[in-house]
Every structure is written in structure tokens, then in C-alpha cells.
N, C-alpha and C positions, 0 to 999 in steps of 0.2 A: 602542815605548813612546810614540809621538807624542801620543796622546790623554792619557795620564797626565801628560805634561809640560805640557799646555795649561793656561792660567789660566782662571778662571771668575769672572765678576762677578755678584753678586747684585743684586736689584732695588734695594736701598737703597744700592748703590754700592760695597760692600766687595768687594775682589778677592782671591781665593786664587791663589797663584803656581802651584799644580799641583792635580791632582784627588785627591790622597791626604790622608785625614783620619785622625788617631789616634782610634780608637773610644773611647767612654767606658767605663771599666772600674773596678769597685770595687777599691780598694787597702787600705782600712782603715788608713791611715797618719796620719790627723789626730789631734790631741790629743783628750782626752775631751770637751772643750767645742766641738769643731769647728774649732779654729784649725789652720792648716796647719803642718806640722813641717818641719824642715830636710831630713829624709830624703825627705819628699814633694816638696819643691822640687827636690831632686837627681834624683828619679825623673822628674819632668816635664822638667827641664832636659836630661837625657840624650836625651830623645825628641822634643825640639823643634828647630826650625831647618831641618829638611829637609822635613817635611810641610807641606801647605798650611795646615792648622789642627789644633789639639788640642781635643778636647771632653773636659772634665774628668769625673772621677767625680761622681756625683750629690751635690748639696749641698741639705740640708734647708732649707725656707723657714720652718718652725715647729719649736719644740722637740718638740711632740707628733707631728711627722712624721719623727723620726729613726728610721732603719731598722736601724742596726747600730752597734756600737762602732767608733770610729776614722773616723767619717763627717765629711766636710766640712760646714760650716754657712754659711748666708747669712741666718740668722734674725734678725739685729739689726744696727744700725749699727756696733756694736762689732766686727763681723767685717770691716769694710771694710779696715782696715790689713792683715789677714791675706790677704784676697782680692787686694789690690793687689800684695802680694809674689808671689802665685801668677800673676797676669796678667803681671806684668813678667818673671817667669821663663820663661814660655811664649813671649812675644813677642820672639823672637830671629830674626835673619836672615829677617824677613818672615813668619814663622809667625803665624797669627791664633789668639786665645784665646777659646774659647766655654765659658761656664759652664753646666753642666747643672743644672737646678733641679727639685726634686721634693718630694713628701710621701709617706711610706711607707704611710700608711693602715693597713690591717689586717696588712700584711706586716712587723710588728714585734712586740714583746711588752712587758708591763708592767715587766719587769726592765730592759730598755734604756731605757724611759721613766721609770725611777725611781719605779715604783708607780702610774703613770697608765695607765688602760685605753686601748688603741689605739682609734682611731676609723675609720669607713668610711662608705660610702653607706648600708649597712644592717648589722644585727647578724648577719651571716653570716660564720662563720670561713672562712679559706682552707683548701683541701684539701691540707694538709701536716701532717707530724708535729708534735704539740704546739702546734698553732695555737690562739690564744686567740680567744674571741668578742669582736669589737669592739663599741664603742658606736656606734649609728647617730647620725650627725650631725643636730643639730636644724636645721630650715630656716634659722633666723637665723644659724647658724654658717657656713653654706656661703659666703655672700658674704665673710665674714671671711677664709676660706682663699684666696679669689680675690685679696683685697687683699694677703694675705701674698706671693703670687706676684708681684704688681705691685711691692710693696716690695723684694722680692728682685731684681727686674729693675733697679730704680733703683739698688740697691747695686752690682750688676754694672757698671752704667754708670759710677758713681763710682769703682769700683775699677780701671777701665781695660780691662775686657774688651771684645772686639769683638762679642760677641753672647751670647744665652742660648739654651739648648735646653730646651724643656718636655718633661720625661720622662713621656710618656704611655704608656710601655711596661712590660713585665716585671712586670705585675700590681700596680703601685703605685696610689696613690689616684686619679690622673686616669683610669687604665684601669678602676679599680673602679667609677667612676660610669657608664662606658659598658657595662660587662659585665652581662649579665642574670643572672650567677651572684651577683655581689656587690651588685648594685643591685636590691633588691626593693621600692623605695619606691613609694608610691601618690600622691605629691604632684607638684608641678611639676618635680621633679628626678629622676623615675623613672617607669618604665612602658614605653611603646613606645620604639622606637629614637630617635625625635625628642626625647622627653623625656630619655632617657639621654644624648643628645648635648648637652643644654642646658648642663651644667657645663663641658664642653670649649669650647663656643662662647663662653660668657661669659668663661671664663678667657683664651682666645686673644684675643678682642676687647679685654679689659682690658689685657693685656700689650702688644698693638699700640698701644693708646691711650697707655699709659705711655711707650713708646718715642717715639711721634710727638710727644707733649707735651714730652718731655725735650729735643727738638731735637738729640739726639746724632747726630753725623754717622757714617754708614755702620755703624750698630749693627744687627746682624741678629737675626732670631728664627727658630728652628727648632722642629720638633715631632717627637718620636720615638714610634713606635707598634709594638705587637706585632700581627701579623695574625690570629692564632688562639689560642684557649685550649683546653685539654684537658677542662676541666670541662663538665658538662651540667646546666643550660643554660650556655652560654658563648659568647664571641665567635667567630663563624665568618667565613670570608673574605668572604662576602656583606655582613656587617655592616661589615667593614673597608673594603670598596669604597665603601660609603655614607660612612663617616668621611673617607676620603681625598678623595672627590669634593667634599665640603663644605669641607674644609680647603684644598684646592687653589684655591678661590675667595677665600680670605682673603688679607690682606696679609702673609702669611708669606714667608720667604725660602727655606726648604727644608723637605722632609719627610725623615725618617730611619727606615727600616724596621729592626726588630730581628729577625734571623734567625740561627740557628746554622749554616746552610748556604745559600749564595746560590742553590743549585740546588734547594732544598727545594720539594716539590710539596704542594699543599693536601690536608688530610684530607677536605675536602668533595668528594663525587663529581662535583659540577657544575663543578669547577675543577681538573681534572687533566690538561688537554691541554698545559699549559705550567707553568713555575715560578711560585711566588707573586710573585717579584720582577717577572716579566714582566707578570702581571695588574695589579699595582700601577702599574707604569710606564705601561702602556697607559691605565689609568684617569686618571692625572694628565694625560696627553696634552700635555706640554710647558708646563703652566701654572706649575709650580714645579720646581726641581731636586730630584732624589731622591738620597739617599745610600744606596747598596747595601752590604751587609755579609754576612759569614757564612763563616768558616773560609777566608779568603783568605790563601794562603801564598806564592804565586808571582806574578810579573808577568803570566803568562798568566791566572791566576785573576782578577787585578785588571782586566785588559782584557776578560775575559768579563763581569764585573759591569758595566763601562762600556758594554756593549751594551744594557743595560736600566736604566741609571742615569747620572747626571751626575757623581757623586762616588763614591769607594769608601773605606770605613772599614776600617782594619787594626787588629786587636786583638792576638791572641796572638803573631802573627809579629813585631810591633814590640816586644813585651815581650822576646822572645828575642834579637832583633837590632834595637837602636835605630836602626841605620843602614840598615834595610831599604829605605827610600825612595831614599836616595842610590845604593845598590847596584843597585836595579832601574832607576832612571832613567839611570844612567851605563853600563849594560850589563855590570855586574859581578855579576850575579845568582848566579853560581856560587860567590861568596864569602859568601853569606848563611848565617848560623848557623841551623841547622834544629832544634836541640834544645839544652837546657842541662844541665849537670851541677851538682850541689849546690854545688861550690866556685865556680861562676860567679855565684852569687846576689849577693854583695857588689858585685862589679864592675858588675852590671846593675841594682843597686838594686832587688832583687826580694825583699821580705819574705815570710815564710811565709804571710802573710794573703792572698796572691793565687795560691796554688797551684792553685785550681780552674780558673783561666784557662789553666794550663799543662798540663792533663791531656792525655796523648798526645804531649807534646812534650819529655818528659824520659825518659832511660833508666830502665826499671823498677827497676833495682837502686839508683838514685840518688834516688828519690823520697822 
């Protein structure tokens, strides 16, 4: 496990003590207004201290970007005390705290938004049950959303986080601007791939400028992305290689792929000789660290990911055994809990709201 134990220092000087990161996972544990709860703090406290970094569940940068009930918020200065408690909870024994920030775009509904119509790049509904038609953002509204991400970054700095991760994955607003399915605009913010990248480029550049101007020491910026969409038209791996190639030349600290399986092969016939993770890592070509992820359950899985990434994110396995990192790094992997029973939930601070992440890791009779 030598490589897993190695530290990693980002361009901006922040050092992670090992290569293990807790993956960002929706927990729906915040109050209705986005303030962190005691249970949520307990959930993160239990899983901090051993990993190199914890990336939080997504926090909305605007009220109209809220994606679900129980979601963390970074939408106003009034959230800074709550976020400070969260950052302080995570930052134990050298673990770094990274706040994932996002806007849900069309992946929400008017009920969650209390009667407000969801917004997106274009008035195209998501291909999911009961999806609402979003309102296409006006051109003058788009820079305001970028400003909201910059404000959220400033708040993360004030709250004591060690970095932010721009959530450009899982079909939320950032991805919606890049996707040919959700972005049918014919102005400067849509059209060909270069124009669909414009929102991402201006957002990333704006957040980088915010961090640089803040003079915050060792505060890092990451970007998460999903490599493919199932919709037609939709993002294909060729598009993502364009995205990654351009982002790798930015003053970011890392890229973070979103995969359900680290060995997943592309749906595109032109990219099936190796895994998606391998294609992405090859395209980055050492310009930035890459976080690999995708059903990593064992130390062997983690080391395989590190063949094609610099860091590995652990999701479900760390929910089920918060001490996964210690057990793997200390050679006690045989003691790792591999599934949970319903009576274990309280001990593990696992509310019913995160059952989806545990699919396949609970005995059928106890689900």
C-alpha cells in the first residue's frame, strides 16, 4: 500500500497526507434552509481524520439552484457560521476539507424551489420521470450565476475550508451548459463545442481569480466531470477529452472524474481499447492530478485506480466502514466491514436518505 500512503502536494501548496479521499455523496441531512445539522456533523466527524481529504456533499450557490431537500447551502453570508462548523469538524488529524459547490439547474423541481420554475441553459427537460420544463436562462443572468459561484468560493475561504470543488458532473447546471442535449442556445453561450465550453471556461477562470485575489494560502480548486451521457444528443467521450484537455491547462489543482465503476469502458466505439479512466489520464498527461473513483471496495481496487490516477475517492465503502482507510493502510484489510445491517445505521450515522449509495452492500432481508 506504499502509494496509497504517499502524500501529495498540489500546485497551490496544500499537501494531503495520503492518496485517499472521501467521495462527495448526497446525504440530505441539512436543515430545510441549508444549515448543517448535528447529525450531519457527526456523519462527517466519524469519517474524517484518516483520509487525506473529505469532499462534502454538494452545496448550492443560489436558492434557485437547490436540487433536493436536506441540501447544504453556501448561497449567502449567513451560511458562513454553519459552514465553519462543518470545516472544523472535518479538519481533524490533518484531513483537509473541500466544499463541493454547484447549481442544480433543471435537475430539480418547482416544489423544491417553493413554486419557482427551474432554470437551465435551454428550455429542455431532463429525460427522467416527471421532469419539468426549465426556463432558459437569459443571457444577462448567466454572468450572475458565475458571480454566485465566486461568492460561494469566498464564503468557503472565510469558513476555513481548504478548497472548493466545482461540481460539473452528474447532469447539474455546469454540465447542462456543456451538453448538446440540454444546451440548444444559439447565442454566445451555446452552439458548437467551443461555445458550449464558454460557461465552464468563464466560471473556472472567475473562481481562480477569486482565489488568487483572496490571497488565501494553499486554498485549492478542483473540478468534477461526468465523461458520458446516455441522451442523444449528449456528451460523448470525445467531447470530454476536449473538456479535460482545456481544463488541464487552467490553474486548477485537480480534476475529478465521476464513474460508477473505475474499469468502465466507453459507449463510443472509437474508445473501447481501454477504460475511460485510462483515456482521461492519458489526455491529462501529468498536467494536473486526477481523482479516480468507481466502486472501490478493497485496497487492491484502490491501487488499480492509482495506476491511472493520482488520488482515489472512496464512496460506499467508507460509508459502511468509516475506518476503511486506516484498516487498508495498516494492513488490517481483513477486518473491514463489507456490508451493514439495519441495526448498524445509528452507530454509523447513516440515515435512510442515503440508502441509494448502499445498494448491493446490505443483506436483502435487512434493506
